[in-house]
Every structure is written in structure tokens, then in C-alpha cells.
PLY file of the C-alpha trace (Angstrom):
ply
format ascii 1.0
element vertex 239
property float x
property float y
property float z
element edge 238
property int vertex1
property int vertex2
end_header
17.40 -4.68 -14.56
14.20 -6.45 -13.47
16.11 -8.31 -10.75
17.56 -5.08 -9.36
14.17 -3.37 -9.47
12.60 -6.34 -7.69
15.23 -6.32 -4.94
14.78 -2.58 -4.43
11.02 -3.03 -4.37
11.14 -5.72 -1.65
13.38 -3.57 0.56
11.37 -0.37 0.10
7.94 -2.00 0.39
8.94 -3.88 3.55
10.24 -0.67 5.11
6.65 0.59 5.23
5.78 -1.81 8.04
8.75 -0.52 10.05
7.58 3.05 9.51
4.06 2.12 10.55
5.43 0.58 13.75
7.56 3.66 14.45
4.55 5.96 14.04
2.01 3.76 15.83
3.30 4.77 19.25
3.21 8.51 18.58
-0.21 9.17 17.05
-3.47 7.68 15.82
-3.31 5.86 12.50
-5.48 8.49 10.80
-3.18 11.29 12.01
-0.06 9.58 10.73
-1.64 8.78 7.38
-2.96 12.30 6.94
0.43 13.91 7.53
2.13 11.31 5.40
0.10 12.29 2.34
-0.87 15.96 2.68
2.68 17.38 2.27
3.47 14.75 -0.36
0.35 15.62 -2.35
1.19 19.33 -2.27
4.69 18.66 -3.60
3.41 16.37 -6.36
0.75 18.89 -7.41
3.43 21.60 -7.62
5.60 19.32 -9.76
2.59 18.52 -11.96
2.05 22.22 -12.58
5.57 22.40 -13.99
5.19 19.31 -16.18
1.80 19.71 -17.80
2.86 17.77 -20.88
2.57 14.48 -19.02
-1.09 15.21 -18.27
-2.27 16.09 -21.78
-3.26 12.57 -22.81
-5.15 11.84 -19.58
-8.87 11.34 -20.18
-11.55 11.93 -17.56
-12.35 8.23 -17.53
-8.73 7.27 -16.85
-8.45 9.98 -14.19
-11.52 8.55 -12.48
-10.04 5.07 -12.71
-6.82 6.28 -11.07
-8.80 7.89 -8.25
-10.42 4.51 -7.51
-7.07 2.71 -7.86
-5.51 5.15 -5.42
-8.38 4.79 -2.94
-8.00 1.00 -3.00
-4.23 0.58 -3.23
-3.24 3.39 -0.87
-6.14 4.45 1.33
-7.82 1.08 1.85
-4.61 -0.91 1.99
-2.66 1.41 4.30
-5.55 2.07 6.66
-5.92 -1.67 7.26
-2.17 -2.09 7.86
-1.95 0.79 10.33
-5.17 -0.17 12.08
-4.03 -3.78 12.48
-0.74 -2.66 14.05
-2.66 -0.23 16.26
-4.84 -3.15 17.42
-1.73 -5.02 18.52
-0.95 -7.25 15.55
2.83 -7.29 15.15
4.25 -5.45 12.16
6.01 -8.65 11.03
2.81 -10.67 11.05
0.94 -7.87 9.29
3.59 -7.84 6.58
3.38 -11.62 6.16
-0.42 -11.61 5.94
-0.26 -8.92 3.28
2.33 -11.12 1.58
-0.49 -13.45 0.52
-1.34 -10.84 -2.13
0.81 -12.46 -4.88
-0.97 -15.80 -4.36
-4.41 -14.23 -4.71
-3.28 -12.11 -7.67
-1.70 -15.16 -9.32
-4.87 -17.19 -8.92
-6.96 -14.45 -10.54
-4.47 -13.31 -13.19
-5.43 -16.11 -15.61
-9.21 -15.66 -15.75
-9.12 -11.85 -15.48
-6.02 -10.77 -17.42
-4.97 -13.92 -19.30
-1.60 -13.77 -17.50
-0.87 -17.29 -16.27
1.46 -18.32 -13.45
4.04 -21.06 -14.06
4.31 -24.22 -11.95
7.53 -23.00 -10.37
5.87 -19.71 -9.42
2.91 -21.60 -7.93
5.31 -23.69 -5.83
6.94 -20.56 -4.47
3.58 -18.94 -3.77
2.25 -21.95 -1.87
5.46 -22.20 0.17
5.01 -18.54 1.03
1.40 -19.13 2.06
2.50 -21.98 4.34
5.01 -19.66 5.99
2.38 -16.93 6.45
-0.06 -19.41 8.03
2.60 -20.81 10.37
3.78 -17.42 11.64
0.27 -15.95 11.94
-1.05 -18.87 14.01
2.03 -18.81 16.25
1.79 -15.04 16.72
-1.91 -15.21 17.53
-1.29 -17.94 20.10
1.58 -16.00 21.70
-0.45 -12.79 21.85
-3.20 -14.56 23.75
-6.01 -12.31 24.94
-4.04 -9.13 24.28
-5.09 -9.08 20.61
-8.63 -9.83 19.43
-8.81 -12.78 17.03
-10.61 -10.70 14.40
-7.73 -8.20 14.33
-5.78 -10.71 12.22
-8.45 -10.41 9.54
-7.88 -6.66 9.12
-4.65 -7.03 7.09
-6.44 -9.51 4.81
-8.98 -6.81 3.95
-6.15 -4.48 3.00
-4.52 -7.20 0.93
-7.77 -7.74 -0.98
-8.03 -3.98 -1.51
-4.57 -3.96 -3.10
-5.46 -6.97 -5.27
-8.58 -5.18 -6.53
-6.54 -2.06 -7.36
-3.94 -4.16 -9.16
-6.48 -5.74 -11.48
-8.33 -2.49 -12.05
-5.05 -0.92 -13.17
-4.16 -3.99 -15.24
-7.41 -3.77 -17.21
-6.89 -0.12 -18.12
-6.77 0.26 -21.93
-4.56 3.37 -21.73
-2.93 3.63 -18.29
-1.69 6.99 -17.10
2.02 7.73 -16.85
3.51 6.54 -13.52
4.14 10.07 -12.19
0.63 11.15 -13.16
-0.89 8.08 -11.52
1.20 8.58 -8.36
0.05 12.20 -8.09
-3.62 11.26 -8.42
-3.24 8.42 -5.92
-1.51 10.60 -3.32
-3.98 13.48 -3.70
-6.85 11.01 -3.30
-5.29 9.58 -0.15
-4.57 13.05 1.23
-8.23 14.03 0.84
-9.60 10.79 2.28
-7.23 10.63 5.24
-7.67 14.33 6.02
-11.43 13.82 6.12
-11.04 10.76 8.33
-8.64 12.46 10.73
-10.80 15.58 10.93
-13.90 13.47 11.57
-12.14 11.66 14.42
-10.75 14.90 15.85
-7.21 13.68 15.23
-5.99 16.08 12.54
-3.50 17.94 14.74
-0.05 16.33 14.60
1.82 15.54 17.85
4.88 17.54 18.81
7.21 14.55 19.19
10.10 14.46 16.75
9.65 10.69 16.41
6.34 11.34 14.64
8.01 13.41 11.93
10.86 10.93 11.61
8.31 8.17 10.98
6.45 10.42 8.52
9.61 11.22 6.56
10.53 7.52 6.52
7.12 6.62 5.11
7.22 9.28 2.40
10.68 8.47 1.05
11.01 4.68 1.27
7.55 3.04 1.05
5.79 5.67 -1.08
8.38 6.71 -3.67
10.40 3.51 -3.41
7.94 0.72 -2.68
4.70 2.07 -4.11
6.30 3.65 -7.16
8.28 0.50 -7.97
5.17 -1.66 -7.46
3.39 -0.08 -10.42
6.57 0.18 -12.50
7.33 -3.54 -12.13
3.69 -4.42 -12.70
3.80 -2.65 -16.07
7.16 -4.12 -17.05
6.59 -7.72 -15.95
2.84 -8.18 -15.43
1.21 -9.88 -12.45
0 1
1 2
2 3
3 4
4 5
5 6
6 7
7 8
8 9
9 10
10 11
11 12
12 13
13 14
14 15
15 16
16 17
17 18
18 19
19 20
20 21
21 22
22 23
23 24
24 25
25 26
26 27
27 28
28 29
29 30
30 31
31 32
32 33
33 34
34 35
35 36
36 37
37 38
38 39
39 40
40 41
41 42
42 43
43 44
44 45
45 46
46 47
47 48
48 49
49 50
50 51
51 52
52 53
53 54
54 55
55 56
56 57
57 58
58 59
59 60
60 61
61 62
62 63
63 64
64 65
65 66
66 67
67 68
68 69
69 70
70 71
71 72
72 73
73 74
74 75
75 76
76 77
77 78
78 79
79 80
80 81
81 82
82 83
83 84
84 85
85 86
86 87
87 88
88 89
89 90
90 91
91 92
92 93
93 94
94 95
95 96
96 97
97 98
98 99
99 100
100 101
101 102
102 103
103 104
104 105
105 106
106 107
107 108
108 109
109 110
110 111
111 112
112 113
113 114
114 115
115 116
116 117
117 118
118 119
119 120
120 121
121 122
122 123
123 124
124 125
125 126
126 127
127 128
128 129
129 130
130 131
131 132
132 133
133 134
134 135
135 136
136 137
137 138
138 139
139 140
140 141
141 142
142 143
143 144
144 145
145 146
146 147
147 148
148 149
149 150
150 151
151 152
152 153
153 154
154 155
155 156
156 157
157 158
158 159
159 160
160 161
161 162
162 163
163 164
164 165
165 166
166 167
167 168
168 169
169 170
170 171
171 172
172 173
173 174
174 175
175 176
176 177
177 178
178 179
179 180
180 181
181 182
182 183
183 184
184 185
185 186
186 187
187 188
188 189
189 190
190 191
191 192
192 193
193 194
194 195
195 196
196 197
197 198
198 199
199 200
200 201
201 202
202 203
203 204
204 205
205 206
206 207
207 208
208 209
209 210
210 211
211 212
212 213
213 214
214 215
215 216
216 217
217 218
218 219
219 220
220 221
221 222
222 223
223 224
224 225
225 226
226 227
227 228
228 229
229 230
230 231
231 232
232 233
233 234
234 235
235 236
236 237
237 238
């Protein structure tokens, strides 16, 4: 079961970078992110109203924790990914840079959560890091002056944001149910991205159908599939 979940997670999570690339040419990153989460948040809130039993054990402290986790793992992480692609960093390179996250999480899992990484896992992580470094350097050299050098640091900020959210969730003494946590995360992102888009004057969605295709793609595959499976696997298997 864990193998199947992991395979599904990799496919769904990776699809998010394709969706970001599809939407990058139709609207500003803040617009795409706003309309990705506002309808989703409304649906999840409506579902929550019909399943109040799942929310009964949620304390205010845990709810606050989930708001922060959502702000880091969704808002901070996704904004950096979309902004990097908007700056010209290829979606493939952005995905690879964010792929360093397991290495950073593995290095910190021992001292923070007492979850230690095996030698075989470390070998795989370091091989992955070598691949990320190789592709990123080659992509930066090929892009030349078209992409600012500092743009390649933007995905790293998002990766660190996701790492922080992962450990904050891992240290929770009584984590919320997955559907409860997902609802809080998406509502948090909807509020933050709506405020950002409104502040930039980019709240109105474009009329192109490609924008809504990209939005639907991002809601179904990366959010429910990738993001939901991320937390499920984290709880089942640890860091």
C-alpha cells in the first residue's frame, strides 16, 4: 500500500509544476493562485458544514498550528514556485530544486523528531542532490541573461517553507484529521492569495479557457492528489 501511495504521490505532486507552467502564460501568479484556492475553499467549507463530527476534537491551539502550516506549506511554497516560473526558471528546474526538500528534511529529522535516515536513504538523497545541482547549473548557463541568477534561489525559499511546515506538523501532539487540516490550509491560502491579488490589482480572472483548464488541473491533481497524499504518507511513514 505504501508503495502505491508513494507512486501516486510522485505523479500527482509533479503534475503541479505542469499546471503552473500552463497557467503562467495566461495570468499573473497571484491571480492563478487566488482562483485555484477560492472555489476549492468554498467547497471544503461546505463539506465541513456537513461533517461537523470531524471538527469536534480540534482545539484552538491545533487550529492555529494548522493555519501556520497551511501558510508555509501552501502559500509560501506555491508562491515561490509560481514566481520562479514567472521569472523564467523552467518548470523542470524548479521541480528539481524543490526536490532537495527530502535531503534537508532528512538532515533535520534526527535532531528535531528523532526520526533517523538510513545509509541507503542518504545515498539516494545525495545522488538526487547531485542531479539537482547538475541540471540547475546547466539550465542557468543555457538561459544566459534571460533569467536573473537570483531567480534560481526563489524555489529554494519555497522548499525551506515546506520543510518548516513539515516539521511543525510533525511536532504536533494531536494533529488534526487530514480533511480538517486540508480545509484549514486551503481556506488560509484562499485568504492570503486573495489579499495578494487584490493588492496587486490582479484579482479579476482572464477570459481565456486555458486559464480555467490550468486551474482545474491544479485543484484536482496537485492539491487533492499531491498535497493530500503528502500529509497522509508523512503520517503513515514519517519523514
